[in-house]
Backbone as numpy.savetxt, mean C-alpha at the origin, in Angstrom:
# Nx Ny Nz CAx CAy CAz Cx Cy Cz
-7.17 1.46 25.82 -6.79 0.84 24.56 -8.01 0.44 23.72
-9.19 0.33 24.36 -10.37 -0.07 23.61 -10.70 0.92 22.50
-10.29 2.18 22.67 -10.54 3.19 21.65 -9.47 3.20 20.56
-8.44 2.39 20.74 -7.33 2.35 19.79 -7.09 0.92 19.34
-7.70 0.50 18.24 -7.46 -0.87 17.77 -5.98 -1.09 17.53
-5.53 -2.30 17.79 -4.11 -2.60 17.60 -3.79 -2.63 16.11
-2.78 -1.87 15.72 -2.36 -1.79 14.33 -0.95 -2.35 14.21
-0.78 -3.30 13.29 0.53 -3.86 13.01 1.04 -3.33 11.68
2.24 -2.79 11.69 2.92 -2.37 10.46 4.15 -3.23 10.28
4.30 -3.77 9.07 5.46 -4.60 8.73 6.27 -3.86 7.67
7.56 -3.73 7.91 8.45 -3.13 6.92 9.42 -4.18 6.41
9.25 -4.61 5.14 10.25 -5.47 4.52 11.42 -4.60 4.08
12.62 -5.01 4.44 13.79 -4.13 4.25 14.93 -4.90 3.60
15.57 -4.24 2.63 16.80 -4.82 2.07 17.61 -3.73 1.38
18.72 -3.37 1.98 19.67 -2.42 1.41 19.02 -1.11 0.95
18.23 -0.52 1.84 17.61 0.78 1.57 17.99 1.76 2.68
19.25 1.71 3.12 19.68 2.56 4.23 19.47 4.04 3.97
19.51 4.44 2.71 19.33 5.85 2.38 17.98 6.37 2.82
16.97 5.49 2.82 15.60 5.92 3.10 15.00 5.30 4.36
15.60 4.22 4.86 14.99 3.42 5.91 14.67 4.22 7.16
15.55 5.11 7.58 15.31 5.87 8.81 14.06 6.74 8.67
13.85 7.30 7.49 12.65 8.12 7.28 11.38 7.27 7.35
11.48 6.04 6.85 10.34 5.12 6.96 10.03 4.82 8.43
11.05 4.44 9.17 10.87 4.07 10.58 10.27 5.24 11.36
10.84 6.42 11.17 10.36 7.59 11.92 8.92 7.95 11.55
8.53 7.70 10.30 7.14 8.00 9.91 6.15 7.11 10.63
6.63 5.95 11.08 5.78 5.02 11.84 5.79 5.38 13.33
6.97 5.46 13.91 7.04 5.62 15.37 6.74 7.04 15.83
6.94 8.03 14.97 6.67 9.41 15.37 5.17 9.71 15.49
4.34 8.75 15.08 2.90 8.89 15.28 2.54 8.80 16.77
3.36 8.08 17.53 3.09 7.85 18.95 1.71 7.24 19.15
1.34 6.37 18.24 0.05 5.67 18.36 0.15 4.69 19.53
-0.82 4.71 20.45 -0.66 3.96 21.70 -0.84 2.45 21.60
-1.26 1.94 20.45 -1.48 0.50 20.34 -0.88 -0.01 19.03
0.41 0.27 18.87 1.13 -0.05 17.63 2.05 -1.25 17.83
2.05 -2.12 16.85 3.00 -3.22 16.77 3.81 -3.01 15.49
5.12 -2.79 15.65 5.95 -2.50 14.48 6.99 -3.60 14.32
7.00 -4.19 13.13 7.86 -5.33 12.82 8.69 -4.98 11.59
10.00 -5.18 11.68 10.88 -4.99 10.53 11.52 -6.32 10.17
11.35 -6.71 8.91 11.94 -7.94 8.40 13.00 -7.58 7.37
14.25 -7.60 7.81 15.36 -7.25 6.93 15.94 -8.50 6.30
16.25 -8.39 5.01 16.71 -9.57 4.28 18.20 -9.80 4.30
18.88 -9.27 5.33 20.32 -9.45 5.42 21.08 -8.32 4.76
20.63 -7.09 4.99 21.25 -5.91 4.38 22.72 -5.77 4.77
23.49 -5.20 3.85 24.91 -4.99 4.09 25.30 -3.52 3.93
24.32 -2.63 3.89 24.58 -1.22 3.57 24.43 -0.28 4.75
24.35 -0.83 5.96 24.15 0.01 7.14 22.72 0.01 7.64
21.81 -0.69 6.97 20.41 -0.74 7.40 20.26 -1.33 8.79
21.05 -2.35 9.09 20.93 -3.01 10.39 21.28 -2.04 11.52
22.28 -1.21 11.30 22.66 -0.23 12.32 21.53 0.77 12.55
20.84 1.13 11.48 19.69 2.04 11.62 18.57 1.36 12.40
18.30 0.11 12.09 17.26 -0.63 12.81 17.59 -0.70 14.30
18.85 -1.02 14.61 19.26 -1.11 16.02 19.09 0.22 16.74
19.27 1.31 16.04 19.12 2.64 16.63 17.71 2.85 17.18
16.72 2.22 16.53 15.32 2.38 16.93 14.73 1.10 17.53
15.60 0.21 17.95 15.18 -1.11 18.41 14.16 -1.04 19.54
14.28 -0.09 20.44 13.38 -0.02 21.59 11.94 0.30 21.19
11.75 0.80 19.97 10.41 1.13 19.50 9.78 -0.01 18.70
10.57 -1.06 18.47 10.12 -2.16 17.62 9.60 -3.32 18.45
8.56 -3.95 17.97 8.05 -5.16 18.61 8.93 -6.35 18.27
9.40 -6.38 17.03 10.25 -7.49 16.58 11.02 -7.04 15.36
12.25 -7.52 15.24 13.00 -7.33 14.00 13.99 -8.46 13.85
14.38 -8.69 12.61 15.38 -9.70 12.31 16.07 -9.29 11.03
17.33 -9.67 10.90 18.05 -9.48 9.65 18.63 -10.82 9.25
18.04 -11.41 8.22 18.46 -12.71 7.74 18.03 -12.87 6.29
18.71 -13.72 5.57 18.40 -13.93 4.16 16.95 -14.41 4.01
16.25 -13.83 3.06 14.89 -14.28 2.76 14.76 -14.49 1.25
13.55 -14.79 0.82 13.30 -15.07 -0.59 12.62 -13.91 -1.31
12.82 -12.71 -0.80 12.25 -11.54 -1.47 11.20 -10.84 -0.63
10.66 -9.77 -1.19 9.76 -8.88 -0.46 8.49 -9.58 0.01
7.87 -10.36 -0.86 6.62 -11.03 -0.47 6.88 -12.02 0.66
8.01 -12.70 0.63 8.37 -13.63 1.70 8.59 -12.89 3.01
9.28 -11.75 2.94 9.54 -10.95 4.14 8.23 -10.47 4.77
7.29 -10.03 3.94 6.00 -9.57 4.46 5.26 -10.73 5.13
5.27 -11.88 4.48 4.59 -13.05 5.07 5.20 -13.44 6.41
6.50 -13.36 6.53 7.15 -13.66 7.82 6.64 -12.72 8.90
6.47 -11.46 8.53 5.93 -10.50 9.49 4.48 -10.77 9.82
3.70 -11.13 8.81 2.27 -11.39 9.02 2.05 -12.59 9.94
2.94 -13.56 9.92 2.80 -14.72 10.80 3.03 -14.35 12.26
3.73 -13.25 12.49 3.98 -12.77 13.84 2.90 -11.78 14.28
2.35 -11.06 13.31 1.43 -9.95 13.59 0.26 -10.36 14.47
-0.08 -9.49 15.41 -1.21 -9.75 16.30 -2.21 -8.59 16.30
-2.02 -7.63 15.41 -2.90 -6.47 15.38 -4.29 -6.77 14.85
-5.23 -5.91 15.19 -6.57 -6.00 14.60 -6.53 -5.63 13.12
-5.66 -4.65 12.82 -5.46 -4.18 11.45 -3.98 -4.29 11.12
-3.69 -4.64 9.87 -2.30 -4.81 9.46 -2.04 -4.08 8.15
-0.76 -3.79 7.92 -0.33 -3.14 6.69 1.16 -3.39 6.53
1.66 -3.15 5.31 3.10 -3.11 5.16 3.49 -1.77 4.55
4.61 -1.26 5.02 5.17 -0.03 4.47 6.60 -0.32 4.05
6.89 -0.12 2.77 8.20 -0.43 2.23 9.29 0.44 2.86
10.50 -0.04 2.80 11.60 0.62 3.50 12.11 1.88 2.80
11.48 2.26 1.70 11.80 3.53 1.06 10.59 4.46 0.98
9.47 4.05 1.58 8.24 4.85 1.56 7.90 5.35 2.96
6.89 6.20 3.07 6.57 6.80 4.38 5.07 6.91 4.59
4.70 7.02 5.87 3.35 7.43 6.26 3.36 8.92 6.56
2.16 9.51 6.52 2.00 10.91 6.90 1.37 11.02 8.29
1.60 12.13 8.98 1.04 12.31 10.33 -0.47 12.11 10.37
-0.92 11.41 11.41 -2.35 11.18 11.60 -2.89 9.93 10.97
-2.01 9.14 10.32 -2.48 7.98 9.56 -3.17 6.96 10.46
-2.57 6.61 11.61 -3.13 5.55 12.43 -4.40 5.99 13.14
-4.45 7.25 13.53 -5.68 7.77 14.13 -6.82 7.77 13.11
-6.49 8.09 11.86 -7.51 8.08 10.80 -8.06 6.67 10.58
-7.17 5.68 10.60 -7.61 4.30 10.42 -8.45 3.85 11.62
-8.02 4.20 12.83 -8.77 3.82 14.03 -10.16 4.43 14.01
-10.26 5.69 13.64 -11.56 6.37 13.59 -12.47 5.74 12.55
-11.93 5.48 11.37 -12.72 4.89 10.30 -13.16 3.47 10.65
-12.27 2.70 11.27 -12.61 1.33 11.66 -13.72 1.31 12.69
-13.69 2.26 13.62 -14.73 2.33 14.64 -16.07 2.73 14.05
-16.05 3.65 13.09 -17.29 4.16 12.49 -17.88 3.20 11.47
-17.03 2.31 10.92 -17.48 1.40 9.85 -17.02 -0.03 10.17
-17.65 -0.67 11.15 -17.19 -2.01 11.57 -17.34 -3.07 10.48
-18.11 -2.78 9.44 -18.28 -3.75 8.37 -17.12 -3.73 7.38
-16.28 -2.72 7.44 -15.17 -2.59 6.48 -14.06 -3.57 6.80
-13.53 -4.21 5.76 -12.39 -5.10 5.93 -11.11 -4.53 5.36
-11.24 -3.45 4.59 -10.10 -2.78 3.98 -10.35 -1.28 4.03
-9.37 -0.54 4.52 -9.48 0.92 4.57 -8.28 1.51 3.84
-8.55 2.41 2.90 -7.46 3.04 2.15 -7.60 4.55 2.22
-6.54 5.24 1.82 -6.57 6.70 1.70 -5.83 7.13 0.45
-5.70 8.43 0.27 -4.95 8.97 -0.85 -3.46 8.86 -0.56
-2.65 9.15 -1.58 -1.20 9.12 -1.36 -0.50 10.12 -2.26
0.76 10.34 -1.97 1.62 11.20 -2.76 2.72 10.38 -3.42
3.18 10.86 -4.54 4.44 10.41 -5.12 5.49 11.44 -4.72
6.60 10.99 -4.17 7.66 11.90 -3.73 9.00 11.47 -4.33
9.96 12.39 -4.33 11.28 12.04 -4.84 12.19 11.61 -3.69
13.45 11.39 -3.97 14.35 10.85 -2.95 14.61 11.85 -1.83
14.28 13.12 -2.06 14.45 14.15 -1.03 13.13 14.56 -0.38
12.10 13.71 -0.53 10.77 13.91 0.07 9.97 15.02 -0.60
10.42 15.51 -1.74 9.68 16.56 -2.43 8.51 15.96 -3.20
7.37 16.66 -3.15 6.16 16.18 -3.80 6.31 16.20 -5.32
6.00 15.08 -5.94 5.95 14.98 -7.39 4.51 15.19 -7.87
3.59 14.47 -7.24 2.17 14.64 -7.54 1.34 13.86 -6.53
0.06 14.14 -6.50 -0.86 13.45 -5.60 -1.69 12.45 -6.38
-2.15 11.42 -5.69 -3.04 10.41 -6.25 -4.23 10.26 -5.32
-5.43 10.42 -5.88 -6.66 10.33 -5.10 -7.37 9.02 -5.43
-7.88 8.36 -4.40 -8.55 7.08 -4.58 -9.95 7.10 -3.98
-10.81 6.25 -4.52 -12.12 5.99 -3.92 -12.12 4.55 -3.43
-13.17 4.15 -2.72 -13.23 2.78 -2.22 -13.08 1.79 -3.38
-12.07 0.96 -3.35 -11.81 0.05 -4.47 -12.74 -1.17 -4.44
-13.04 -1.67 -5.61 -13.80 -2.91 -5.74 -12.98 -3.89 -6.58
-13.35 -5.14 -6.51 -12.68 -6.16 -7.32 -12.80 -5.82 -8.81
-14.00 -5.40 -9.22 -14.23 -5.08 -10.63 -13.37 -3.91 -11.09
-13.23 -2.90 -10.21 -12.39 -1.76 -10.56 -10.92 -2.17 -10.67
-10.48 -3.09 -9.81 -9.11 -3.58 -9.88 -8.87 -4.33 -11.20
-9.84 -5.14 -11.60 -9.72 -5.87 -12.86 -9.68 -4.90 -14.03
-10.53 -3.86 -13.96 -10.65 -2.91 -15.06 -9.42 -2.04 -15.22
-8.87 -1.56 -14.09 -7.84 -0.53 -14.17 -6.51 -0.90 -13.54
-6.46 -1.97 -12.79 -5.22 -2.30 -12.10 -5.23 -1.76 -10.68
-4.11 -1.22 -10.25 -3.94 -0.78 -8.86 -4.63 0.56 -8.62
-5.90 0.50 -8.25 -6.65 1.71 -7.92 -6.57 1.96 -6.40
-5.50 1.54 -5.82 -5.17 1.79 -4.42 -3.67 1.56 -4.28
-3.14 1.82 -3.10 -1.71 1.68 -2.89 -1.44 1.15 -1.50
-0.49 0.21 -1.38 -0.19 -0.32 -0.05 0.36 0.76 0.89
0.91 1.84 0.33 1.43 2.92 1.16 0.33 3.61 1.96
-0.93 3.34 1.59 -2.06 3.97 2.27 -3.22 2.99 2.39
-2.90 1.73 2.77 -3.92 0.69 2.86 -3.72 -0.16 4.11
-4.83 -0.47 4.79 -4.83 -1.30 6.00 -6.00 -2.27 5.89
-5.83 -3.50 6.38 -6.90 -4.48 6.33 -6.95 -5.28 7.63
-8.10 -5.91 7.86 -8.27 -6.72 9.07 -7.41 -7.98 8.97
-6.66 -8.24 10.01 -5.74 -9.39 10.01 -6.47 -10.71 9.81
-7.68 -10.78 10.31 -8.43 -12.05 10.27 -8.68 -12.55 8.86
-8.62 -11.67 7.84 -8.90 -12.13 6.48 -7.86 -13.12 5.99
-6.66 -13.09 6.59 -5.62 -14.03 6.16 -6.00 -15.46 6.47
-6.84 -15.66 7.47 -7.29 -17.00 7.79 -8.14 -17.58 6.67
-8.74 -16.69 5.88 -9.67 -17.12 4.83 -9.05 -17.10 3.45
-8.18 -16.12 3.16 -7.68 -16.01 1.80 -6.16 -16.21 1.70
-5.51 -16.46 2.83 -4.10 -16.76 2.79 -3.19 -15.55 2.83
-1.94 -15.77 2.48 -0.89 -14.75 2.56 -0.54 -14.22 1.17
0.53 -13.44 1.11 1.06 -12.98 -0.16 1.59 -14.17 -0.95
1.52 -14.09 -2.27 2.05 -15.14 -3.13 3.56 -14.97 -3.25
4.31 -15.86 -2.61 5.76 -15.72 -2.57 6.44 -16.08 -3.89
5.68 -16.62 -4.83 6.26 -16.89 -6.15 6.36 -15.62 -6.98
5.70 -14.56 -6.52 5.70 -13.29 -7.23 6.63 -12.30 -6.55
7.62 -11.80 -7.28 8.50 -10.77 -6.76 8.10 -9.40 -7.29
7.38 -9.39 -8.40 6.71 -8.20 -8.92 5.23 -8.52 -9.02
4.38 -7.56 -8.71 2.95 -7.75 -8.88 2.26 -8.50 -7.76
3.00 -8.89 -6.71 2.34 -9.61 -5.63 1.31 -8.72 -4.92
1.55 -7.40 -4.94 0.58 -6.49 -4.34 -0.71 -6.47 -5.14
-0.61 -6.49 -6.47 -1.80 -6.53 -7.32 -2.57 -7.82 -7.08
-1.86 -8.93 -7.03 -2.50 -10.22 -6.75 -3.20 -10.20 -5.40
-2.52 -9.65 -4.38 -3.09 -9.63 -3.03 -4.34 -8.76 -2.96
-4.30 -7.57 -3.51 -5.45 -6.68 -3.42 -6.60 -7.13 -4.31
-6.30 -7.87 -5.39 -7.37 -8.50 -6.15 -8.12 -9.49 -5.27
-7.38 -10.36 -4.59 -8.01 -11.35 -3.72 -8.74 -10.68 -2.57
-8.15 -9.63 -2.02 -8.74 -8.96 -0.87 -10.03 -8.25 -1.23
-10.03 -7.49 -2.32 -11.24 -6.74 -2.70 -12.37 -7.67 -3.15
-12.01 -8.86 -3.57 -13.05 -9.83 -3.93 -13.74 -10.39 -2.69
-13.06 -10.23 -1.55 -13.51 -10.91 -0.33 -14.11 -9.98 0.72
-13.71 -8.71 0.73 -14.13 -7.81 1.80 -14.73 -6.52 1.26
-15.44 -5.81 2.13 -15.97 -4.49 1.80 -14.88 -3.45 2.07
-14.66 -2.57 1.10 -13.60 -1.57 1.22 -14.17 -0.20 1.53
-13.36 0.60 2.17 -13.72 1.96 2.56 -12.57 2.89 2.22
-12.88 4.10 1.76 -11.85 5.10 1.48 -12.04 6.30 2.39
-10.95 6.77 2.99 -11.00 8.00 3.78 -10.40 9.11 2.94
-11.03 10.26 2.96 -10.61 11.38 2.13 -9.45 12.11 2.80
-8.30 11.42 2.85 -7.13 11.95 3.53 -5.89 11.30 2.95
-4.82 12.06 2.80 -3.57 11.50 2.30 -2.85 10.80 3.45
-2.62 9.50 3.30 -2.08 8.69 4.39 -0.61 8.33 4.23
-0.11 8.32 3.02 1.28 7.90 2.83 1.84 8.36 1.51
3.11 7.99 1.28 3.79 8.42 0.07 4.65 7.29 -0.49
4.64 7.20 -1.79 5.46 6.26 -2.54 6.64 7.03 -3.13
7.84 6.52 -2.87 9.03 7.25 -3.29 9.51 6.79 -4.67
9.68 7.75 -5.57 10.22 7.48 -6.89 11.74 7.71 -6.85
12.48 6.65 -7.10 13.94 6.78 -7.17 14.49 5.70 -8.08
15.70 5.81 -8.44 16.27 4.97 -9.48 16.30 3.49 -9.19
16.34 3.10 -7.91 16.46 1.69 -7.57 15.13 1.03 -7.22
14.03 1.78 -7.29 12.72 1.19 -7.00 12.40 0.13 -8.05
11.82 -0.99 -7.61 11.55 -2.10 -8.53 10.66 -1.68 -9.70
9.63 -0.90 -9.41 8.71 -0.50 -10.46 9.35 0.47 -11.43
10.46 1.09 -11.03 11.18 2.00 -11.92 12.20 1.24 -12.77
12.78 0.20 -12.22 13.83 -0.53 -12.94 13.27 -1.58 -13.89
12.03 -2.03 -13.67 11.46 -3.08 -14.52 10.01 -2.77 -14.91
9.74 -1.59 -15.52 8.35 -1.22 -15.82 7.67 -2.15 -16.82
8.39 -2.58 -17.86 7.80 -3.47 -18.87 7.46 -4.82 -18.27
8.37 -5.34 -17.46 8.13 -6.63 -16.79 6.93 -6.53 -15.87
6.75 -5.40 -15.20 5.63 -5.21 -14.29 4.30 -5.31 -15.03
4.22 -4.71 -16.21 3.00 -4.78 -17.03 2.70 -6.22 -17.42
3.73 -6.96 -17.80 3.56 -8.37 -18.19 3.07 -9.20 -17.01
3.62 -8.93 -15.82 3.20 -9.65 -14.62 1.73 -9.39 -14.32
1.30 -8.14 -14.42 -0.11 -7.81 -14.16 -1.02 -8.54 -15.14
-0.61 -8.66 -16.38 -1.41 -9.38 -17.37 -1.49 -10.86 -17.00
-0.38 -11.42 -16.56 -0.37 -12.82 -16.16 -1.26 -13.05 -14.94
-1.24 -12.13 -13.99 -2.05 -12.27 -12.78 -3.54 -12.21 -13.13
-3.92 -11.31 -14.03 -5.32 -11.26 -14.48 -5.74 -12.60 -15.09
-4.88 -13.16 -15.91 -5.19 -14.45 -16.54 -5.31 -15.55 -15.49
-4.44 -15.52 -14.50 -4.48 -16.52 -13.43 -5.79 -16.47 -12.68
-6.28 -15.25 -12.45 -7.54 -15.06 -11.73 -8.76 -15.15 -12.66
-8.49 -15.45 -13.93 -9.56 -15.41 -14.93 -10.29 -14.07 -14.87
-9.50 -13.02 -14.68 -10.03 -11.68 -14.45 -9.86 -10.83 -15.71
-10.54 -11.26 -16.77 -10.50 -10.53 -18.02 -11.81 -9.76 -18.18
-11.74 -8.62 -18.86 -12.90 -7.74 -18.95 -12.89 -7.04 -20.31
-14.05 -6.96 -20.98 -14.10 -6.27 -22.28 -13.83 -4.78 -22.12
-13.41 -4.16 -23.20 -13.01 -2.75 -23.16 -14.14 -1.83 -22.70
-15.37 -2.12 -23.13 -16.48 -1.24 -22.77 -16.73 -1.26 -21.25
-16.52 -2.43 -20.65 -16.73 -2.54 -19.22 -15.60 -1.84 -18.45
-14.38 -1.94 -18.96 -13.27 -1.20 -18.35 -13.56 0.29 -18.36
-14.08 0.78 -19.50 -14.41 2.20 -19.62 -15.50 2.59 -18.63
-16.44 1.68 -18.40 -17.52 1.95 -17.45 -16.96 2.17 -16.04
-16.08 1.28 -15.59 -15.54 1.40 -14.23 -14.62 2.61 -14.10
-13.93 2.93 -15.16 -13.08 4.12 -15.14 -13.93 5.38 -15.01
-15.01 5.42 -15.78 -15.92 6.57 -15.71 -16.61 6.65 -14.35
-16.99 5.50 -13.83 -17.62 5.46 -12.51 -16.69 6.04 -11.46
-15.41 5.68 -11.52 -14.47 6.20 -10.53 -14.29 7.71 -10.68
-14.31 8.19 -11.91 -14.19 9.62 -12.14 -15.34 10.37 -11.47
-16.56 9.86 -11.63 -17.72 10.53 -11.03 -17.73 10.39 -9.51
-17.17 9.29 -8.99 -17.04 9.16 -7.54 -16.08 10.21 -6.99
-15.01 10.48 -7.71 -14.07 11.53 -7.29 -14.73 12.90 -7.33
-15.51 13.14 -8.38 -16.22 14.42 -8.48 -17.22 14.56 -7.34
-17.91 13.47 -7.02 -18.93 13.51 -5.97 -18.33 13.83 -4.60
-17.08 13.49 -4.38 -16.46 13.79 -3.09 -15.74 15.15 -3.12
-15.83 15.86 -4.25 -15.32 17.22 -4.31 -13.98 17.40 -4.99
-13.47 16.34 -5.64 -12.16 16.43 -6.28 -12.26 16.97 -7.71
-12.93 18.12 -7.87 -13.17 18.68 -9.20 -11.86 19.01 -9.91
-10.98 19.74 -9.24 -9.74 20.18 -9.87 -8.84 18.99 -10.19
-8.85 18.00 -9.31 -8.03 16.81 -9.53 -8.47 16.09 -10.81
-9.78 15.90 -10.97 -10.31 15.23 -12.16 -10.06 16.08 -13.40
-10.29 17.39 -13.30 -10.06 18.28 -14.44 -8.60 18.22 -14.90
-7.70 18.19 -13.94 -6.29 18.09 -14.27 -5.99 16.79 -15.01
-6.61 15.70 -14.56 -6.40 14.42 -15.21 -6.94 14.40 -16.62
-8.13 14.98 -16.82 -8.72 15.02 -18.16 -7.85 15.85 -19.10
-7.39 17.01 -18.63 -6.54 17.87 -19.44 -5.25 17.15 -19.82
-4.70 16.41 -18.89 -3.48 15.66 -19.15 -3.71 14.61 -20.24
-4.83 13.95 -20.19 -5.15 12.93 -21.18 -5.38 13.54 -22.54
-6.06 14.70 -22.57 -6.30 15.38 -23.83 -4.99 15.73 -24.53
-3.99 16.07 -23.70 -2.67 16.41 -24.24 -1.84 15.19 -24.57
-2.42 14.00 -24.37 -1.72 12.77 -24.73 -0.87 12.17 -23.65
-1.11 12.58 -22.41 -0.28 12.12 -21.31 -0.74 10.85 -20.64
-1.86 10.27 -21.10 -2.35 9.04 -20.49 -3.16 9.30 -19.23
-3.55 8.22 -18.58 -4.40 8.31 -17.39 -3.59 8.74 -16.18
-4.09 9.76 -15.45 -3.38 10.21 -14.25 -4.32 10.38 -13.07
-5.59 10.00 -13.18 -6.46 10.09 -12.03 -7.08 8.74 -11.72
């Protein structure tokens, strides 16, 4: 086990029976030898509990009871977690094969890292690829400049940091991930592995799909709360820096595609 750091994955779950089994299998089918898997269900009534029970023998802990939302459910899991590294994977998203081995290898090679991330995919409700997203090692400044330049679907951090910076902000039901990764990147050294680790599912009931305008407002409020405001020229600097970091690691076509998309008026996609 010394070669396999203990990894804890927490899945906050509420009425996502359509996708939950795929999430669970993406975790347990890794057969990682030092895994702690926790599911915190908020009292689902759509058959999710029956799915959880089906895989109960593979779970370290699970419960189905009313909670105060996703951030609260994650915090409940984090208070139980005993892994060296922790993460949460939403009940409609998935990991890709090799994710835990990649994290273990990177953690061993870079003991100074407190956060390890990878690339991710956007997928539809039938697991079909919509597009890929490539990331470099995130910094606090890059988060302030551009927002979420990483994704929880492909992010793991050392559990011990919670002793210093606390848990998720339970007052936030949208944007708590942005708030958390702002605090985390301000506190630890981050590392990026050039590998796709997980996927975010686009579907009609996803929070970011049902309340996009509200999400933007929340991110603005969180920046103000952190006094994390930045002039436009500095935002452009960090955006350009990230572009050249992607080029330096060989993502030429990915960056070219993003530039072409922007030229056509499609906004930022890299």
